N, C-alpha and C positions, 0 to 999 in steps of 0.2 A: 742685602738688597744684592749683592750684583751678581748672588748665586741664584737671585728669584729672577731676576731680569734675565740671565740667561737659560733657566727653565722658559719660561714665556716664550724668548727668542726659539726654543729647540722646538715647542708647542708651535711655534709659528711655522716651523719648517716642513715637520710634522706634516703638521694640516695641507698644508699647500703640497705635499705629495700625495697625500690620501686625495685633495679633489681630483690631481691631475687624474691618479690611479682608477678615480671615478667615471670618469669624462672620459677615457679610454677604454673603459667596462675590465679594467680588471679587479677585479674584484675581492679579490684573498691578497692581494699586493695593496689596496686599499684597507681594508680589516686589519693588518698590518699595523699601516703605516699611523691611522687614526684611535689603534688603542695604545699605541707609542705616546702618542700626543697627552691621553688621557691621564696618561702616569707620570708625563711632564705637566701636565696643567688641570690638578682633577673637578676645577670647579669651571672648565673650557664646555659648557653645553654644544656647542656648534660643534664640539668636537665628538662627545659622545650621540649626538643627532647620526650626524655623518657613519658611525662606527655601526648603529643597531641600524642605519640604512643602506651599508655594505653587506649586513649581515641576511639583511631578510628578502637580497637579491641575490643570494648564496641559495637560499629554503632557508635557512640557519633559524628562523623567527622563533623559537626559546630562549638561545641569545641575545636575541634583539630586544622583546618588549622590556627585559628590563633594561638596555640604555637608554631606550625610550622612558620608564619610566625616571628612569633618573632627572633625564631632560626638564622631564616635569615638576621635577623636587625644583631641580634647579633655576627655570624658568618657567614658572605658573600657565597655563593657557598659552603656551603655545600653539597653534592653531595647527602646522603640519604636523607636529606631534602629536597631539591628540587624535587627528586624524590617521597618522598612519599606525598610533599604538592602538587606537580602534578598530582598524581594519585586519591588524595580524593578529588582534583576538577572538576576532567573528572567524575568522582564516581557522583558527588553531580548534574553532565551536566552544570559544567562550562569550555567550550572545552576551549574559549577563554580566560580564568586566567589561565587555566591549560598550556598552549603549550610555554608561555616563561620558565615556568619552568622546565617541563619535558625537551624542548629544551637543557637546560642550563644541565639538567643531561644526555642529550644524547653526548652534547659534550664534559663531561668532562669522561664518560666513556663511549668512544667508543666502546671498546669490549666486553659491556655488552649488552645483549636482552631484558631486561625488560627495559630499559631506550626508547632505539630507535623504540619498540613497540607502547609503551605508547605515545610518543613522536607522532608517525604517525597517533594514534588512536585520540589524540587530533586537528591534523592537517586537518587529513579527516573530522573529525566534524567541523570547521572551515571553509571547501570548499579551505583552500591550498593545491590543489592535485595532484602539481606537487613535490610539499617538504614534501606532503607527500606518494608517490610511493618512493623517495629518501630514507626517512629512515622505509618500507615498506622492499625494496631490502635489507637497511644495518641486519633489524630484519632477514630475510634468509640468509644471507650472515652465522649468529652468529648459527642460529639455523631454518636447512632446514627442517625439520618439520610439523613448526609451523604453521598447522590450519588457523590458526587467523589470522594469516600472510599474507598468499595466501589469505583470504577469500577482506581482507581489501586492497592490492594491486588489486588484483578482480577491487574493488569498486571503487580504484584512476583512474584506467586504465580505467573504466568503465567509470566514470563523467569527462572522458577527453574528451570523443567520440573515445574511442580504443577500441571497442568492442571485436573487431575480438582478441585481443592481452590479454583479460579483459579473457575471454573466460574460457582459459587453467586455469587460475590461480581458477575462482569460482570452477572449475573439480577436478583442487587440492585438494583444500581445502576437497572438499566430501570425496576422496579415502582419506585421511590424517587421517580424524577422521567423522564416519560416525553420527556423533552427528550434524558437518555442511552437510548435505545432503539438509536438506530445502531450504538450498545455494541456490540451483540449482533453484528454483522454484523461486527466486531472478532473474537469470540470462533469468528464459523465459523473466518474464515480460520484460527485458528489450529487449531483443529479437523482443518481440510484437510492444514495442515503435519505434527500428528498424526497425519494419514492415517485420522482417525476420520470418512470420509468423507457414511457416512448421518449420523451424529448435527448435521452442517457444514449437507447439506441439510432435518436437519429448523427448524433454525434458518432458512435463504434461506424456509423454508417461507411462514416470518411474514409476509413483505415481498414481497405479490401486486404492490405495486404500484411497487415496484425493482425496472427495466428489471435494473439488474447484477447482482441477487441471483437472477435470475431464470434470469439466462445460467448465472450459476456455475453456479447448481445443475445447471441441466440439462447442464452438462458435467461433471459429476460424475455423473452419470445416467447417461450415458455408459460412463465410465470402470467404472461397478458394469454395467452392460448393463442394462441398465434400459431399454430402447430406449421400451420402450411409454408410459411415464411422460417420456420426455424429446421426444420428436415432435414434442406437443403446447405444451409450453416455448416451443421453439425457433422453431413455426409464427408465435408471439405475439411473439415477439422478431422475426423478420424480419416480421412486420408491419409493427414500428414503426421499424424499420429496418433498409430495404431491401438497402441498398450496405453493408451490413456484411460483410466479407469473411472474417471468423475464422468467424461462426454459419455460411453457408453450406457451410463445408465440414466443420463440425460435423453439421450438420444432413446432409449427403451422405456422411457416415459410417454415420450411425445409417442413412440406408435405405437403403445398400449392405449391412450387416450384419442387416435387416430381410430383403433380396436385392428388396430394390423398384431393382432397377437404372437404369430408362428415367426415375427422379423422382430418386437422385442423381447421375443422370449433367445431371439437368438443373440441379440443385444447383450441381455442378461446372463447369459452365459459367457460370451467371451467374459464381460466383468468380472464373474466366481473363476475364471481362470486364470486373470491379471492378479487378481487377489483376493484369491482360495479363503481367505476367512473372514468376508464379506459378510456378515449375517444380513443385512439390508439385501448384496444383490442376491442372496439363493433364497432369500424372503418373495422377492420380485419374480425370480425364474419361477416358484412355483408358484405364485399366483396364477402367472401366465399358462401355464401348464396346466393345471388345473382347469380354464378356461378349453383350451384344448384338448379337454378330456386324456391327453396321456397321460394316466393315472400310476404306473410304476415310477417315472420317471417327479413326476411331482410330488409323491412319496418321499423318494430320496434324497428332491432340494430339500424336503421340509425337516426332513431325520437330521440333515447336514447345518439347515439353519436352526434347528433345536438344539442341537450340541454345538451351538457355536453362542451361547445368551444364558440367559433365564429360561427359565419357564414359562409358555406364555401362552394362553386361553388360547388364541387364533389356530396356533401349532396345534393345538389338541383338537377343535373344530375341522380345521380341513382337514385332518385325518380322518377325524370320526366321516364325514364328508365320502372323501375317497374312499374308504372303507368300506360305506353303504353303498356305494354307486358299483361297484365289485361281489355286492352281496357275500363280506365278509364281515356276521355280523358280529358274530360276537366278539371282535377286538374291535367292530364301529362301535356298541354298545362302550365298552370300557373307555374308546377316546369321548364317546361323548358324555360320556358321567364324570371324564376327569376336568371334560371343559366347562361344565356345570359348577363342578366344586373349585373351580379356581377363575372362573368367570364374579362369582357374587352379582352378581347387581349389572353389571356393567356394561352390558352387552346383550340388552333384555329382547329386539326381536330375534336377532342367533340364538338367544335361552331358550327361547320360545319353539322355537322350531328344534332344535334338540329335545324336548322334553315331548312333543309330537314321536320324531322318528326311534325316543326310546319305548313311548307305547305301540312301537308297530314294530319294532324290531324284539322284545321281548314277547309280543305273541307269535311273531312267525317264529321262534327260539321254543315256546312251552310245545310247539306240536311237533317239534323233532324231537 
C-alpha cells in the first residue's frame, strides 16, 4: 500500500510539472513529465490526455493518437479526447477513422462550433454528403460568419447535384473571407461540368490576373463560338506563355473559324515546332496550307502527319487533291484509288468526287 501511495504521489508530482510546462509552452518538457506520470500510474487518463496534447503541439501526431485512444479506453466518451483524436485523424487524412470520434463529440456538445464543423469535414471527405450538409448547417447556426462552413456546405450541396443551391454558399464564403475567393474557381469548374459555360465564363472574368482562369475562359468562348471575345484573351495568354502548345492549337482554330487562314497556319506551324510528334497539329497545318493553295508545304505537312500515325483516308484524299491541282495526274490517280480503298463508304461525298476525278484523269492519261 505504501508503494502504491508513493507512486500516486509521484504521478501527481509529474502531472503538476507537466501542466506547468504546458502553460509555459515548454512542450518537450511536458512530454517528458507526462510520460513519467503514465509510467507511475497506467490508469491516469488525465496524464495520457495531457501527454497526447503535448505531443500534438509538437506536431508529433502519430505518437499522440494512441495516447488519445488510451484516454478513451480508460474514460469512454470524454468529449475533449473524442474531439482532439478526431481532429488529429482528420489532419492525418484519415477521415473514415476520424468521423466516429468527431460525430461523438458533436453529439456530446451540440452547442459547440468546432465539433460540428470538423464532423462535417470528415463526413464530406467520406462522401456522406447529406449528413455533412446537416453538420455544416449546424456549424453555421453557431457561427454565421464561418467562411469555411459556407464553403463546406456549398461542396456538400454540389455533390448532391444541387448546384443552384450550392452557388450561393460558394459566393458567401468568398464574401466573408477574401482568402476563400479562389473557391469561386472551383465553382466555375462545377458550372462547366454542368454545361453552364456562360456562367463559368462570368466567374473566370473576375480573375483577370489568373492566367489559368483566362485560358479556361478563352476555351469556353471558343466552344460557344464567341471567337472575337476569345481571340484577345488567347493573344494575351500566348504572350505570357509562348511555348504553350495547347494555346497555339486553340488560337489556330479560332483564327481558322474566323477564316483567317494565313494567321491560323502560323499558329499551327508554331505548334508543330513545339511538339513535332503531334499528328493533330500537322493535320491542322496541312488543312490551312491546302486552303491557302500552298501545295508543296501542304504536301509535306500531310506526309509528316501520315508518318506519325495510322493510314487514314483523309490523307490520301487531300494528297490526291494537291497532286490533281498541280496536274500530277498519275500519282493523283493512285492517291484517289487508295482513298476509295480505305474509305469504304465512310465518306460518301468525297468518294463521289474521287470517282468523278478518276474518270477525268484516266481520260487525260489515255491521251498521252
